[in-house]
VOBA-587044 format. One record per residue (C-alpha): x, y, z; residue in three letters. Coordinates in steps of 0.2 Angstrom, whole numbers, padded with zeros to 4 digits, always signed. Each point is the difference from the previous one (the first is absolute). Last residue first. Layout:
REM residues N
XYZala ...
END
This chain:
REM residues 351
+0143+0070-0189ser +0004-0018+0002lys -0005+0002+0019phe -0016+0010-0005trp -0007-0013-0012ala +0002-0014+0011asp -0009+0009+0013leu -0013+0004-0012gly -0001-0018-0006arg -0002-0006+0019ile -0014+0011+0002glu -0009-0005-0016ser +0002-0018+0007lys -0007+0003+0016ile -0016+0010-0002thr -0005-0001-0019glu +0007-0018-0002arg -0006-0005+0016tyr -0018+0007-0002ala -0001-0008-0017lys +0004-0017+0007arg -0012+0003+0015leu -0014+0005-0012arg +0004-0017-0010glu +0000-0010+0014ile -0018+0006+0005ala -0006-0006-0016ser +0007-0016+0002ile -0007-0001+0017val -0017+0005-0005arg +0000-0013-0014tyr +0007-0014+0011glu -0014+0003+0013ser +0008-0005+0017phe -0002-0019+0004asp +0014+0001+0014tyr +0013-0012-0006gln +0000+0001-0019gly -0007+0017-0001val +0008+0010+0014leu +0017-0010+0002leu +0003-0007-0017asp -0007+0016-0010lys +0013+0011+0012ile +0014-0012-0004leu -0003+0000-0019arg -0003+0019-0001glu +0017+0003+0008asp +0000+0019+0004pro +0014+0011-0006glu +0011+0003+0014ser +0001+0013+0015trp +0017+0000+0010thr +0002+0006+0017leu +0017-0004+0010thr -0001+0002+0019val +0015+0000+0012glu -0004+0005+0017thr -0013-0013+0005met -0009+0005+0016val +0000-0004+0018pro -0009+0016+0009pro +0010+0014+0007asn -0010+0016+0004leu -0017-0010+0001phe +0008-0014+0009phe +0008+0013+0012glu -0016+0008+0005lys -0009-0017+0004ile +0016-0004+0010lys -0003+0017+0009leu -0019-0005+0002pro +0005-0016+0012asp -0014-0013-0005thr -0015-0003+0011pro -0002+0020+0002phe -0010+0007+0013tyr -0003+0019+0001ala -0003+0004+0019asp +0015+0011+0002lys -0003+0010-0015leu +0010+0015+0007val +0016-0010-0001lys -0006-0008-0016leu +0000+0017-0009ala +0019+0001+0004asn +0005-0015-0008glu -0013+0002-0014leu +0010+0017-0004ser -0001+0018-0001gly -0011+0003+0016tyr -0012+0013-0007ser +0001-0006-0018lys -0001-0018+0004ile -0016+0003+0011leu -0008+0012-0011arg +0001-0012-0016leu -0006-0014+0012ala -0014+0010+0005thr -0005+0004-0018lys +0001-0017-0006pro -0010-0009+0014gly +0006-0005+0018val -0013-0006+0012gly +0008-0017+0003lys +0018-0001-0008val +0002-0012-0015gly -0009-0015-0001asp +0008-0008-0016pro +0019+0001+0008asn +0010-0008-0013tyr -0013+0003-0014asp -0001+0018+0004thr -0009+0010+0015gly -0004+0018+0002leu +0013+0003+0013leu +0013-0010-0011ile -0005+0011-0016ala +0003+0016+0009ile +0018-0007+0005asp +0002-0005-0018ile -0005+0018-0006leu +0013+0007+0013gln +0014-0011-0008glu -0005+0008-0017arg +0002+0017+0007thr -0015+0012+0005ile -0006+0017-0005gly -0017-0007-0005leu +0003+0009-0017thr +0018-0005-0001asn -0003-0017+0003leu -0015-0003-0013leu +0009+0010-0013ala +0016-0010+0002asn -0011-0016+0000leu -0009+0003-0015asp -0016-0009-0001ile -0007-0004-0018ile -0017-0004-0003glu -0009-0013-0013pro -0018+0004-0002lys -0016-0009+0006ile -0016+0005-0009glu -0015-0003+0011ile -0015-0012-0004tyr -0017+0000+0010val -0012-0014+0001glu +0003-0001+0018lys +0005-0014+0013arg +0018+0003-0002pro +0005+0013-0012leu +0003-0006-0018lys +0017+0004-0009arg +0003+0010-0015lys +0018+0001-0005gly +0017-0001+0009ser +0004-0016+0009ile +0019-0005-0005thr +0006+0018+0003leu -0012+0004+0013asn +0014+0008+0011arg +0017+0006-0006ile +0013+0003+0013leu +0016+0011-0003arg +0016+0003+0008pro +0000-0018+0007ser +0008+0001+0017gly -0006-0016+0009phe -0014+0011+0009leu -0005+0006-0017leu +0000-0018-0006ser -0013-0004+0016asp -0015+0011-0008tyr -0010-0015-0006asp -0009+0000-0017gln +0016-0004-0009ser +0011+0008-0014ala +0017+0005+0003val +0009+0013-0010ala +0013+0005-0013trp +0009-0018-0001val +0019-0003+0003val +0001+0018+0005asn +0008-0006+0018arg -0014+0006+0010ser -0011-0009-0012ala +0008-0016+0001met +0001+0002+0020tyr -0019+0002+0000ala -0003-0015-0011ala +0009-0010+0012gln -0007+0007+0015ala -0018-0002-0008glu +0005-0018-0004gly +0003-0005+0019glu +0014-0014+0001ser +0013-0006-0011pro -0009+0008-0015ala -0003-0009-0016gln +0000+0012-0015val -0009-0005-0016val +0003+0011-0016pro -0013-0002-0013ile +0002-0009-0016gly -0017-0008-0001met +0006-0017+0003ala +0009+0007+0015arg -0015+0007+0006leu -0010-0016-0002leu +0012-0010+0009lys +0000+0012+0014lys -0019+0000+0002ala +0001-0019-0002glu +0012-0001+0016asp -0011+0011+0009val -0016-0010-0002met +0011-0016+0004asp +0005+0009+0016asn -0017+0004+0006thr -0010+0017-0001leu -0016+0001+0011lys -0015+0009-0003ser -0011-0001+0015ala -0005+0019+0001met -0006-0001-0018gln -0011-0014+0003ala -0006+0009+0014tyr -0006+0015-0010lys -0007-0011-0014arg -0010-0010+0012ala -0006+0015+0008ser -0007+0007-0017glu -0007-0018-0004ile -0011-0002+0016asp -0006-0016-0006gly -0002-0008+0018ser +0013-0014-0006ala +0011+0012-0008leu +0000+0012+0016ala +0004-0015+0011glu +0014-0006-0013glu +0007+0018+0000tyr +0000+0001+0019lys +0010-0015+0002ser +0012+0007-0012leu +0001+0016+0009ala +0004-0009+0016glu +0015-0010-0008ala +0006+0016-0009lys +0000+0011+0017ile +0008-0014+0009ser +0015-0002-0013ser +0001+0020+0000arg +0002+0000+0020met +0014-0013-0002ala +0009+0009-0013ile +0000+0016+0010glu +0006-0009+0016lys +0014-0008-0009ser +0006+0017-0009lys +0015+0003+0012leu +0007-0017-0005glu +0003+0007-0018pro -0008-0008-0014pro +0010-0010-0012arg -0001+0006-0018gly -0013+0013-0007asp +0000+0002-0019phe +0004+0015-0010val -0008+0003-0017tyr +0009+0011-0012val -0011+0010-0012pro +0006+0011-0014lys -0014+0013-0003ile -0004+0006-0018gly -0018+0000+0001ser -0001-0016-0010glu +0012-0008+0013met -0012+0004+0014leu -0015-0007-0009asn +0010-0016-0003ile +0003-0001+0018thr -0018+0001+0003arg -0004-0014-0012tyr +0011-0014+0006phe +0002+0004+0019leu -0021+0002+0001gly -0002-0016-0010ser +0014-0009+0010leu -0007+0005+0017his -0018-0005-0004ser +0006-0017-0006thr -0006-0011+0015ile +0001-0019-0004arg -0016-0009-0001gly +0006-0012-0013lys -0009+0009-0014ser +0008+0016+0004asp -0005+0012+0013met -0005+0018+0002leu -0005+0004+0018pro -0016-0002+0008thr -0007+0015+0009gly -0018-0002-0005asp +0001+0013-0014pro +0015-0010-0008gln +0017+0006+0006arg +0016+0010-0007ile +0000+0012+0015ala +0007-0009+0014ala +0011-0011-0009leu +0008+0014-0011phe +0002+0010+0016gln +0008-0014+0008tyr +0012-0001-0015leu +0005+0019+0000ala +0005+0000+0019asn +0009-0017-0002tyr +0010+0008-0016ala +0004+0017+0009asp +0003+0009-0017ile +0017+0007-0004ala -0003+0015-0013ile +0012+0002-0015ser -0006+0018-0008lys +0000+0003-0018gly -0018+0005-0001arg -0007+0005+0018leu -0011+0014-0007glu -0006-0015-0013arg -0010-0005+0016leu -0013+0014-0003asp -0008+0010+0014ile +0015-0004+0013ile -0005+0009+0017val +0015+0008+0008lys +0003+0001+0018leu +0013+0007+0011ala -0007+0019-0001lys -0017-0007+0004asp +0005-0007+0017pro +0001-0018+0005ile -0003-0001+0019leu -0017-0007-0001asp +0006-0014-0013arg +0014-0006+0012leu -0008-0018+0002asp +0013-0012+0005val +0003-0016-0009gly -0014-0013-0004met 
END
């Protein structure tokens, strides 16, 4: 889930993207698990049943990944997918809590389905979405066949993506969570993989969701804090490593406390009743120095039609006509976005 910093984001630090082509030529590290869960939640039948093949295997994640990535490429974006590695021990409570929530949601989904409450069934089905190791492996296989770089993080994917952005390996990180800002990404793009019209729960109302860029320096400068102080605020609010945060402390109070006392260490001397099952200074240190892979080389390549068709059509019953059509779009986008850039660089070096 990550920390919720939404109420602290000033207008000066936020830019709404009207057209994805505004990001043309930009390489963007996408939080892969975050994106796959979005596809699992959104791509479903009206009663919440996910897309499946003839063997009953879920394919919503593959469908979303394939077609959405092609849309990004057609807009001139150079996507990179960063996958989570081994979760830190600090995250064990959050993982256990998520498992419990999913189990309860699955039970409620089955009850709603039995009672004919389709709207509730869909809601609980989305909450019960679960990403398996096989599904992750399938996603990586598809991306590689599409010619899209895949980066395997040693631990948190957002930490790896943020490191890459901070070293100018990529331009920004894309995720629904705000954690990459805490890990030091200079830019965070939200809504990149879910932009478009979305139905509001229990209402026949659709809203337009647009991607938005949050600039870390603008955020810090406007709030008058440092990145370390932003981490301090996040810990008071609650992160994946201390989900409960400090009781009674919301975004504005957390900001006031850290600005008044200068640091989490000093603020905790005042918040004597604050309870942390994990040492908050260990959490802070993890955000400042997470395990990451420091050497990353990114290469985009021509899509492999045979491998894509073998996976999607041969194994998972996708429509051959739709897949072939999509591959042509992907091939055209690759040549216009990646290959033309390579030709331009070659011409520059030769001149």
